[in-house]
N, C-alpha and C positions, 0 to 999 in steps of 0.2 A: 509613594507616588500612585495616584489613581489613574487607571487606564481609561482612555477615551473609548467611546462605543466602537470606533473603527479598529482600535487595537484589540478589543475584546472579540470582535467579529473575526479578525485575522487569526487570533489564537484559537478560536473555536473551529475555524476552517482547517487549520493545521491539525488540530486534535482529531478531526473527523477521519484523517487518513492513517491514523495509528490505532491498533487494536489494544483493548484493555488486557493487561497481563493476567488478570484473574478470569475475566469472562471469555476471552479469546475471540468470540464472534460479535462483539459489540465494540464500537469505537470508544476512544477515551472521552470524546465529547458526550456520548450517550450513556456512559457508565457512571454510576454513583459510588463506586468502590473507593476506599481510601487511597489506594495506589494510583487509580486514575485521576483522582482529585489532585494528588501530589504532582503527577506528571503534567496535568493541565497547568498547575501553578508554575512549574518550571518553564513550560512553553510560553505562558503569559509573561513571565520575568524576562525571558530571552527576547520576546517581541518588544518589551519596554526598553531593553538594552540596545535595540536596533539591529538585532541579528537577522540575517536573511532566512527565508524558508529553508533553503538547502543547508545552511549552517545548523538550524534547529533539527532538521531531518538527520543529518550526519551525526549530531550529538546523540540523539535518541537511538539510532541504529548502533552506534558504538557502545552505548551503555546497556541496551537491552537485546541487541542482536537483530538480524534480518527479519525474524518472525513477527516483530512488532508492527511491521508495515503491512497493510492490507494488500498492496500491490507488490508482488515479489520483484526484487531487483533483476535487471536484465544482464546478469553476469554470472559466471560460474555455472554451477549445477542448475540454477534457476532459469537458465536459458532454455532448458527443455520445456518448461511451462509455456514459454512464449512461442517456441518454434514447432512444437509437436502438433498442434492443431493444423498448421500449414502443411506439414508433412503428411498428415492423414488426409487432408483435402486433395492434395496432389496425387497421393497414392490411390485414393478412392476414384478419382477421375480416370486414371489409367486402367484401374481394375474394371470399371464400368465400360470403358471404351473397348477393352479386350473382350469383355463378356458380350457386348452388343455385336462385335465383329464375328464372334464364334456362332451366335444365333442367326446371323445373316447368311451364313454359309449353308 
């Protein structure tokens, strides 16, 4: 079954959010390695089967692990990646506030 342009575009869009297992810093869509080509074919097949984006994402994460996703999941130890910048900003604000009060005295 030949995919339509819309199905190919959707598969490419999905593939852009996953990293190549070999290259690590390149998306599956941008990589030309054999494993990336195989994963892209799996994504395209799943698109043709009518799978949702989240079903495809869950399948790839289950098969390859969390590291395959460019955006870390917002659960478990990965929450640190999401919340640490906020903690530093709030902490920095209070530090600068205290510093400015000490200089004002």
